[in-house]
Structures are given as structure tokens and as C-alpha cells.
Backbone as CSV, one residue per row, in Angstrom:
resi,resn,N_x,N_y,N_z,CA_x,CA_y,CA_z,C_x,C_y,C_z
1,MET,-13.781,-15.289,-6.677,-13.495,-14.229,-7.614,-12.006,-13.889,-7.534
2,ALA,-11.353,-13.877,-8.643,-9.929,-13.553,-8.702,-9.736,-12.047,-8.581
3,ALA,-8.578,-11.655,-8.008,-8.274,-10.224,-7.846,-8.304,-9.510,-9.193
4,ALA,-7.836,-10.172,-10.239,-7.798,-9.552,-11.573,-9.202,-9.227,-12.075
5,ASP,-10.209,-9.951,-11.588,-11.585,-9.683,-11.984,-12.130,-8.421,-11.310
6,ARG,-11.434,-7.937,-10.285,-11.893,-6.786,-9.509,-11.139,-5.513,-9.857
7,GLY,-10.325,-5.549,-10.872,-9.584,-4.359,-11.266,-8.095,-4.622,-11.278
8,PRO,-7.287,-3.551,-11.396,-5.834,-3.715,-11.464,-5.282,-4.402,-10.217
9,VAL,-4.227,-5.167,-10.420,-3.551,-5.853,-9.319,-2.191,-5.195,-9.108
10,ASN,-1.922,-4.800,-7.865,-0.648,-4.178,-7.507,0.306,-5.225,-6.982
11,ARG,1.584,-5.044,-7.279,2.624,-5.899,-6.709,3.476,-5.029,-5.800
12,LEU,3.792,-5.548,-4.613,4.609,-4.817,-3.655,6.060,-5.249,-3.803
13,GLN,6.972,-4.299,-3.744,8.400,-4.580,-3.913,9.138,-4.098,-2.670
14,GLY,9.809,-5.028,-1.989,10.565,-4.702,-0.788,9.673,-4.689,0.447
15,GLY,10.298,-4.475,1.589,9.557,-4.351,2.838,8.943,-5.644,3.322
16,PRO,8.033,-5.533,4.312,7.457,-6.726,4.937,6.540,-7.537,4.031
17,SER,6.064,-6.938,2.967,5.131,-7.641,2.074,5.705,-7.815,0.677
18,ASP,7.020,-7.971,0.614,7.701,-8.126,-0.672,7.069,-9.237,-1.508
19,LYS,6.781,-8.908,-2.747,6.221,-9.821,-3.752,4.756,-10.170,-3.524
20,TRP,4.103,-9.566,-2.545,2.675,-9.798,-2.366,1.923,-9.060,-3.449
21,GLN,0.734,-9.537,-3.756,-0.119,-8.885,-4.742,-1.464,-8.570,-4.112
22,TYR,-1.975,-7.406,-4.437,-3.260,-6.953,-3.919,-4.089,-6.394,-5.057
23,CYS,-5.386,-6.566,-4.965,-6.294,-5.816,-5.815,-6.066,-4.349,-5.435
24,GLU,-5.951,-3.469,-6.416,-5.614,-2.070,-6.140,-6.542,-1.443,-5.104
25,GLN,-7.830,-1.641,-5.233,-8.772,-1.030,-4.285,-8.595,-1.591,-2.872
26,ASP,-8.267,-2.867,-2.744,-8.020,-3.453,-1.421,-6.791,-2.832,-0.768
27,PHE,-5.732,-2.631,-1.558,-4.517,-2.054,-0.993,-4.735,-0.589,-0.618
28,LEU,-5.453,0.145,-1.452,-5.766,1.535,-1.102,-6.583,1.590,0.188
29,GLU,-7.462,0.621,0.385,-8.238,0.577,1.625,-7.340,0.268,2.833
30,CYS,-6.301,-0.534,2.647,-5.326,-0.778,3.732,-4.663,0.536,4.142
31,ILE,-4.313,1.356,3.158,-3.687,2.651,3.436,-4.684,3.568,4.132
32,ARG,-5.909,3.618,3.623,-6.942,4.464,4.243,-7.191,4.050,5.695
33,ALA,-7.236,2.754,5.942,-7.474,2.265,7.306,-6.335,2.685,8.231
34,ALA,-5.101,2.572,7.767,-3.960,2.992,8.588,-4.044,4.490,8.876
35,GLN,-4.474,5.273,7.904,-4.626,6.714,8.108,-5.750,7.012,9.099
36,ARG,-6.882,6.317,8.964,-8.018,6.541,9.873,-7.657,6.212,11.311
37,MET,-6.827,5.189,11.490,-6.431,4.761,12.836,-5.222,5.538,13.349
38,HIS,-4.784,6.537,12.569,-3.633,7.374,12.942,-2.381,6.543,13.186
39,ARG,-2.194,5.533,12.360,-0.993,4.700,12.462,0.202,5.469,11.925
40,ARG,1.356,5.073,12.380,2.598,5.702,11.944,3.503,4.648,11.337
41,VAL,4.481,5.122,10.588,5.500,4.225,10.046,6.219,3.612,11.236
42,GLY,6.447,2.335,11.215,7.077,1.639,12.333,6.060,0.925,13.213
43,ASP,4.823,1.357,13.182,3.729,0.707,13.885,3.356,-0.522,13.046
44,PRO,3.191,-1.684,13.652,2.875,-2.873,12.847,1.673,-2.691,11.913
45,ALA,0.674,-1.943,12.321,-0.494,-1.731,11.460,-0.278,-0.593,10.469
46,GLY,0.861,0.079,10.536,1.132,1.190,9.644,1.981,0.822,8.444
47,TRP,2.281,-0.461,8.275,3.179,-0.881,7.189,2.748,-0.412,5.799
48,PRO,1.437,-0.325,5.462,1.101,0.102,4.092,1.552,1.530,3.782
49,LEU,1.747,2.349,4.807,2.103,3.752,4.581,3.475,3.927,3.945
50,SER,4.340,2.934,4.070,5.704,3.049,3.544,5.848,2.559,2.106
51,TYR,4.748,2.188,1.486,4.816,1.809,0.072,4.443,3.014,-0.778
52,GLU,5.349,3.387,-1.665,5.153,4.555,-2.518,4.278,4.203,-3.713
53,ARG,3.281,5.041,-3.942,2.365,4.819,-5.063,3.116,4.980,-6.380
54,PRO,2.929,4.061,-7.302,3.665,4.139,-8.576,3.146,5.242,-9.488
55,VAL,4.059,5.805,-10.261,3.683,6.792,-11.261,3.174,6.057,-12.502
56,SER,3.834,4.974,-12.825,3.391,4.131,-13.932,3.560,2.682,-13.485
57,TRP,3.021,1.780,-14.223,2.999,0.357,-13.882,2.197,0.162,-12.607
58,LEU,2.327,-0.966,-11.994,1.544,-1.265,-10.795,2.422,-1.827,-9.678
59,VAL,3.677,-1.386,-9.629,4.600,-1.868,-8.606,4.777,-0.781,-7.553
60,TRP,4.372,-1.079,-6.322,4.521,-0.158,-5.202,5.845,-0.487,-4.520
61,VAL,6.703,0.501,-4.326,8.053,0.277,-3.808,8.129,0.710,-2.342
62,TRP,8.730,-0.140,-1.511,8.915,0.111,-0.088,9.954,1.215,0.130
63,ARG,9.617,2.170,0.960,10.523,3.255,1.339,10.702,3.195,2.855
64,GLU,11.766,2.555,3.286,12.044,2.317,4.710,11.937,3.604,5.533
65,GLY,11.111,3.556,6.580,11.003,4.664,7.516,10.339,5.917,6.983
66,ARG,9.678,5.820,5.866,9.066,7.003,5.244,7.557,6.824,5.086
67,ASN,6.801,7.845,5.475,5.360,7.827,5.242,5.126,8.419,3.854
68,CYS,4.735,7.594,2.932,4.526,8.023,1.543,3.114,8.558,1.317
69,HIS,2.290,8.565,2.354,0.882,8.958,2.207,0.477,9.927,3.310
70,LEU,1.039,11.120,3.276,0.736,12.129,4.289,-0.670,12.686,4.124
71,ASN,-1.171,12.699,2.902,-2.515,13.204,2.615,-3.476,12.038,2.446
72,PRO,-4.760,12.274,2.695,-5.747,11.205,2.511,-5.712,10.640,1.090
73,ILE,-5.918,9.340,0.991,-5.964,8.642,-0.294,-7.377,8.772,-0.857
74,GLU,-7.467,9.139,-2.117,-8.781,9.251,-2.770,-9.080,8.016,-3.566
């Protein structure tokens, strides 16, 4: 099953996963998992936290050293 068949596909810009693509729900689950495990920015498992959720389009932009998801993701 292709990611496009499962809903919107996000593209990551910058950071450790530059140009990677994720099914939106899979990427949101990566963020939720990092939050559940109390990961921090700079922690290898905390990398999804530094991608800022887009206001429009589907490009998530890397924000070096910044936790863009302080509140739980719905």
C-alpha cells in the first residue's frame, strides 16, 4: 500500500530527515511517541519534535534546537 493511499503525505525540509516523506498519520505518531517517552530536542529519538507543523501545504520545516510540539498532538 502506497503512503498516498493512506492519506496526505508530508515532506520534511531540513534537519536529519531532509527530503523524507511520511504518511501524515505516521509522522504524527512519531511525534506522539517522542512525547510519550518524554524525549527532548537533541535526544536521538526526539528528532520529530523539531519539525514545525505547516499552516498550509504539507512541508514540515526543521527548527534547530526548538521543540515545536510542547502540547500533545491530536
